[in-house]
VOPAVO-475104 format. One record per residue: residue number from 1; x, y negated, z negated of N, C-alpha, C, O, CB in turn. Coordinates in nm, 4 decimals. Each point is the difference from the previous one (the first is absolute). Glycine has a CB too. Layout:
N
NODE resi      npx      npy      npz     capx     capy     capz      cpx      cpy      cpz      opx      opy      opz     cbpx     cbpy     cbpz
NODE  NUM        X        Y        Z        X        Y        Z        X        Y        Z        X        Y        Z        X        Y        Z
...
% end
This chain:
72
NODE resi      npx      npy      npz     capx     capy     capz      cpx      cpy      cpz      opx      opy      opz     cbpx     cbpy     cbpz
NODE    1  -0.1517  -0.2722   0.4265  -0.0459   0.1142   0.0749  -0.0120  -0.0547   0.1274  -0.0690  -0.0944   0.0387  -0.0472   0.2148  -0.2150
NODE    2   0.2067  -0.0350   0.2462  -0.0002   0.0418   0.1363  -0.1443   0.0518   0.0679  -0.0465   0.1084  -0.0350   0.2932  -0.0499  -0.0272
NODE    3  -0.3082  -0.1340   0.1516  -0.1379   0.0437   0.0540  -0.0202   0.0449   0.1286  -0.0879   0.0760   0.0406   0.0221  -0.2173  -0.1772
NODE    4   0.1780   0.0736   0.2126   0.0491   0.0426   0.1377   0.0885  -0.0313   0.0714  -0.0145  -0.1204   0.0212  -0.1367   0.1423  -0.0221
NODE    5   0.2510   0.0209   0.0610   0.1216  -0.0442   0.0605   0.0026   0.0322   0.1404  -0.0272   0.1096   0.0491   0.1399  -0.0859  -0.2545
NODE    6  -0.0726  -0.1440   0.2744   0.0043   0.0602   0.1520   0.1593  -0.0463   0.0434   0.0583  -0.0967  -0.0491  -0.3575   0.0624   0.1257
NODE    7   0.3506   0.1188   0.0183   0.1168  -0.0388   0.0878  -0.0157  -0.0143   0.1475  -0.0449   0.0860   0.0758   0.1613   0.0225  -0.2399
NODE    8  -0.0699  -0.2389   0.1989  -0.0357  -0.0393   0.1438   0.1402   0.0079   0.0843   0.0804  -0.0915  -0.0175  -0.2907  -0.0781  -0.0613
NODE    9   0.2350   0.2500   0.1477   0.1139   0.0186   0.0628  -0.0193  -0.0685   0.1462  -0.0757   0.0458   0.0856   0.1292   0.1743  -0.2318
NODE   10   0.0286  -0.3404   0.1626  -0.0027  -0.1276   0.0732   0.0193   0.0315   0.1524  -0.0517  -0.0618   0.0930   0.1472  -0.0697  -0.3001
NODE   11  -0.0094   0.2415   0.2151   0.0684   0.0803   0.1493   0.0211  -0.1521   0.0829  -0.0458  -0.0257   0.1113  -0.1188   0.3203  -0.0837
NODE   12   0.2387  -0.3777  -0.1060   0.0635  -0.1260   0.0755  -0.0930  -0.1016  -0.0075   0.0521  -0.1096   0.0202   0.0770   0.2328   0.1402
NODE   13  -0.2533  -0.1273  -0.1831  -0.1051  -0.0806   0.0235   0.0273  -0.1259  -0.1154   0.0675   0.0279  -0.0991  -0.2407   0.1873   0.2004
NODE   14   0.1185  -0.3538  -0.0847   0.0604  -0.1093  -0.0970  -0.1564  -0.0169  -0.0437  -0.1011   0.0494   0.0499   0.3580  -0.1891   0.0679
NODE   15  -0.2370   0.0354  -0.2503  -0.0973  -0.0308  -0.0941  -0.0883  -0.1031   0.1232   0.0499  -0.0497   0.1010   0.1094   0.0727  -0.3869
NODE   16  -0.3067  -0.0342   0.2376  -0.0305   0.0449  -0.1164  -0.0811   0.1478   0.0103  -0.0600   0.0249   0.1045   0.0647  -0.2840  -0.1816
NODE   17  -0.0051   0.3349  -0.0090  -0.0484   0.1392  -0.0041  -0.1343  -0.0013  -0.0416  -0.0071  -0.0610  -0.1066   0.2201   0.1505   0.0590
NODE   18  -0.3286  -0.0464   0.0875  -0.1197  -0.0030  -0.0454  -0.0270   0.1664  -0.0590   0.0317   0.0974   0.0682  -0.1031  -0.3214   0.1133
NODE   19   0.0102   0.2349  -0.3141  -0.0303   0.1080  -0.0477  -0.1218   0.0173  -0.0766  -0.0502  -0.0999  -0.0514   0.2641   0.1142   0.0688
NODE   20  -0.2735   0.1109  -0.0335  -0.1058   0.0077  -0.1022   0.0433   0.1306  -0.0744   0.0404   0.1037   0.0525  -0.2417  -0.2289   0.0865
NODE   21   0.1829   0.0964  -0.2835   0.0366   0.1106  -0.0884  -0.1178   0.0562  -0.0281  -0.0861  -0.0777  -0.0414   0.2775  -0.0127  -0.0533
NODE   22  -0.2207   0.2052   0.1053  -0.0965   0.0953  -0.0368   0.0097   0.0822  -0.1479   0.0749   0.0930  -0.0301  -0.0802  -0.0802   0.2888
NODE   23  -0.1031  -0.0847  -0.3443   0.0295   0.0699  -0.1122  -0.1324   0.0753  -0.0660  -0.1091  -0.0358   0.0444   0.3075  -0.1386  -0.0734
NODE   24  -0.1962   0.2703  -0.0678  -0.0964   0.0546  -0.0460  -0.0670  -0.0911  -0.0830   0.0617  -0.0237  -0.1039   0.0376   0.2239   0.1332
NODE   25  -0.2026  -0.2567  -0.0165  -0.0920  -0.0799  -0.0722  -0.0467   0.0500  -0.1361  -0.0466  -0.0841  -0.0769  -0.0181   0.0151   0.2942
NODE   26   0.0716   0.1900  -0.2539  -0.0279   0.0546  -0.1473   0.1060  -0.0088  -0.0796   0.0005   0.0490  -0.1129  -0.1466   0.0995   0.1841
NODE   27   0.2640  -0.2233  -0.0104   0.0884   0.0078  -0.1211   0.0488  -0.1619  -0.0226   0.0980  -0.0465  -0.0582  -0.0078   0.3234   0.1098
NODE   28  -0.1971  -0.3380   0.0171   0.0049  -0.1631  -0.0616  -0.0995  -0.0146  -0.1010  -0.1162   0.0405   0.0044   0.1815  -0.1493   0.2113
NODE   29  -0.0016   0.0401  -0.3170  -0.1176  -0.0447  -0.1150  -0.0174  -0.1654  -0.0013   0.0859  -0.0857  -0.0211  -0.0154   0.3045  -0.1510
NODE   30  -0.1828  -0.2304   0.1959  -0.0265  -0.1342   0.0035   0.0465  -0.1221  -0.0958   0.0029  -0.1201   0.0268  -0.1668   0.2459   0.0676
NODE   31   0.1967  -0.0641  -0.2051   0.0629  -0.0941  -0.1301   0.1791  -0.0059   0.0001   0.0658  -0.0542  -0.0888  -0.3015   0.1457  -0.0812
NODE   32   0.2906  -0.0250   0.2870   0.1190  -0.0137   0.0203   0.0488  -0.0863   0.1230  -0.0722  -0.0106   0.0992   0.0643   0.2154  -0.2211
NODE   33   0.1098  -0.2557   0.1157   0.0778  -0.0856   0.1051   0.0744   0.0954   0.0899   0.0652   0.0897  -0.0535  -0.0323  -0.2902  -0.1056
NODE   34  -0.0367   0.1883   0.3136   0.0714   0.0518   0.0737   0.0876  -0.1003   0.0741  -0.0400  -0.1162   0.0069  -0.1197   0.2933  -0.0110
NODE   35   0.2511  -0.1501   0.0483   0.1106  -0.0882   0.1172   0.0355   0.0641   0.0945  -0.0219   0.1205  -0.0130   0.1225  -0.2326  -0.1256
NODE   36  -0.0477   0.0784   0.2430   0.0945   0.0510   0.1215   0.1384  -0.0542   0.0020   0.0237  -0.1208   0.0011  -0.2222   0.1364   0.1360
NODE   37   0.2772   0.0654  -0.1369   0.1459  -0.0449  -0.0086   0.0487   0.0457   0.1543  -0.0599   0.0901   0.0588   0.1058  -0.0525  -0.3530
NODE   38   0.0698  -0.1086   0.3551   0.0524   0.0466   0.1407   0.1434  -0.0151  -0.0163   0.0562  -0.0990  -0.0469  -0.2553   0.0261   0.1955
NODE   39   0.2497   0.1714  -0.1092   0.1301   0.0100   0.0053   0.0605   0.0475   0.1392  -0.0482   0.0971   0.0583   0.0221  -0.0609  -0.3022
NODE   40   0.1277  -0.1042   0.2922   0.0432   0.0360   0.1501   0.1377   0.0295  -0.0107   0.0820  -0.0917   0.0046  -0.2415  -0.0564   0.1186
NODE   41   0.1973   0.2769  -0.1384   0.1205   0.0865   0.0096   0.0713   0.0059   0.1461  -0.0556  -0.0302   0.1056  -0.0591   0.1688  -0.2934
NODE   42   0.2318  -0.0995   0.1749   0.0573   0.0706   0.1473   0.0956   0.1005  -0.0853   0.0549  -0.0297  -0.1061  -0.0483  -0.1956   0.3269
NODE   43   0.0023   0.3501  -0.1533   0.0902   0.1216  -0.0560   0.0024  -0.0316  -0.1529   0.1073  -0.0220  -0.0562   0.0590   0.0601   0.2783
NODE   44  -0.2770  -0.0400  -0.2844  -0.0020  -0.0492  -0.1539   0.0259  -0.1099  -0.0617  -0.0264  -0.0201  -0.1185   0.0663   0.1854   0.1176
NODE   45   0.0204  -0.2543   0.0866   0.0556  -0.1223  -0.0540  -0.1188  -0.1208   0.0169  -0.0573  -0.0388   0.1018   0.3218   0.1235  -0.0347
NODE   46  -0.2757  -0.1208  -0.1850  -0.1075  -0.1136  -0.0346   0.0293  -0.1274   0.1060   0.1077  -0.0590  -0.0083  -0.1181   0.1301  -0.2739
NODE   47  -0.0723  -0.1040   0.3648   0.0318  -0.1125   0.0756  -0.1215  -0.1301  -0.0651   0.0390  -0.0959  -0.0665   0.0662   0.2739   0.3135
NODE   48  -0.2296  -0.1581  -0.2165  -0.0999  -0.0708  -0.0701  -0.0947   0.0154  -0.1153   0.0007   0.1184  -0.0340   0.0345  -0.1537   0.2198
NODE   49  -0.0735   0.0016  -0.2205  -0.1025   0.0055  -0.1351  -0.1171  -0.0884  -0.0354   0.0397  -0.1163  -0.0085   0.1532   0.1847  -0.0703
NODE   50  -0.3089  -0.0586   0.0573  -0.0859  -0.0936  -0.0180   0.0221  -0.0257  -0.1712  -0.0025   0.0908  -0.0831  -0.1710  -0.0163   0.3118
NODE   51   0.1931  -0.2052  -0.2560   0.0468  -0.0387  -0.1411  -0.1450  -0.0827  -0.0615   0.0015  -0.0539  -0.1107   0.3027   0.0232   0.1805
NODE   52  -0.3913   0.0305  -0.0061  -0.1182  -0.0327  -0.0854  -0.1023   0.1268  -0.0190   0.0014   0.0957   0.0774   0.0222  -0.3475   0.0102
NODE   53  -0.1172   0.2408  -0.2056  -0.1121   0.0939  -0.0202  -0.1036  -0.0171   0.1068  -0.0422  -0.1125   0.0268   0.0818   0.1102  -0.2708
NODE   54  -0.0783   0.0993   0.3002  -0.0977   0.0100   0.1197  -0.1271   0.0784  -0.0630  -0.0268   0.1196   0.0116   0.2254  -0.1101   0.1907
NODE   55  -0.2480  -0.0798  -0.2510  -0.1151   0.0988  -0.0696  -0.1241   0.0525   0.1288  -0.0181  -0.0498   0.1111   0.0486  -0.1116  -0.3853
NODE   56  -0.0859   0.2525   0.2229  -0.0978   0.0639   0.1095  -0.1170   0.0427  -0.0936   0.0004  -0.0047  -0.1230   0.1863   0.1031   0.3103
NODE   57  -0.2842  -0.0568  -0.1077  -0.1263   0.0766  -0.0638  -0.0906  -0.0405  -0.0745  -0.1179  -0.0157   0.0315   0.2339   0.1428  -0.0232
NODE   58  -0.0576  -0.1501  -0.1304  -0.0928  -0.0093  -0.1186  -0.0011  -0.1774  -0.0468   0.0795  -0.0834   0.0433  -0.0103   0.3760  -0.1344
NODE   59  -0.1728  -0.3165   0.0005   0.0349  -0.1216  -0.0294  -0.0208  -0.0983   0.0832   0.0730  -0.0942  -0.0306   0.0547   0.1900  -0.0795
NODE   60  -0.1891  -0.1170   0.1956  -0.0204  -0.0837   0.0876   0.1212  -0.0104   0.1309   0.0021  -0.0869   0.0872  -0.1418  -0.0221  -0.2995
NODE   61   0.2273   0.2128   0.1981   0.0955  -0.0108   0.0721  -0.0308   0.0280   0.1577  -0.0969   0.0714   0.0257   0.2203  -0.0198  -0.2413
NODE   62  -0.0511  -0.1009   0.3145  -0.0310   0.0324   0.1163   0.0312   0.1095   0.0415   0.0629   0.0696  -0.0797  -0.0622  -0.2486   0.1076
NODE   63  -0.0284   0.2332   0.0987   0.0263   0.1376   0.0544   0.0782  -0.0062   0.1280   0.0245   0.0992   0.0687  -0.2348  -0.0167  -0.1713
NODE   64   0.2483  -0.2058   0.1305   0.0597  -0.0080   0.1383   0.1134  -0.1226  -0.0699  -0.0443  -0.0949  -0.0648  -0.1985   0.1636   0.2885
NODE   65   0.3693  -0.0520  -0.2028   0.1066  -0.0831  -0.0318   0.1316  -0.0196   0.1216   0.0586   0.0812   0.0717  -0.1383   0.0019  -0.3286
NODE   66   0.0887  -0.2022   0.2423   0.1357  -0.0253   0.1099   0.1390  -0.0242  -0.1252   0.0097  -0.0954  -0.0770  -0.1808  -0.0697   0.3307
NODE   67   0.2596   0.2746  -0.2425   0.0908  -0.0179  -0.0880   0.1496  -0.0141   0.0242   0.0689   0.0745   0.0697  -0.2382   0.0266  -0.1650
NODE   68   0.2081  -0.2060   0.0282   0.1223  -0.0404   0.0664   0.0897   0.0213  -0.0924  -0.0197  -0.0171  -0.1203  -0.0624  -0.1392   0.2641
NODE   69   0.2275   0.2105  -0.0722   0.0958   0.0769  -0.0686   0.1165  -0.1095   0.0011  -0.0077  -0.1028   0.0673  -0.0740   0.3625   0.0053
NODE   70   0.1968  -0.2250  -0.1589   0.0885  -0.0759  -0.0032   0.1329   0.0875   0.0310  -0.0031   0.1218  -0.0177  -0.1393  -0.2812  -0.1358
NODE   71   0.2761   0.0846   0.2071   0.0868   0.1031   0.0026   0.0848   0.0259  -0.1223   0.0136  -0.0861  -0.0870  -0.0211   0.0416   0.3148
NODE   72   0.0699   0.1748  -0.2346   0.0372   0.0075  -0.1652   0.1423  -0.0061  -0.0019   0.0605   0.0033  -0.1072  -0.2527   0.1470   0.0238
% end
């Protein structure tokens, strides 16, 4: 289930990008596991993607992450 999605328009900027995902805390269930996935696209073409599970919020997962992406 998707909780939040954010699109960052780079306007020519280069990585790294800092971002904050604002979400409705009432949708979070403590017994569930949540993860963040990153996709970098250009004109709808996938260029980079996170290829590991980046757990967040519940079950002692962190609230701050550094996510590495790999070239598709």
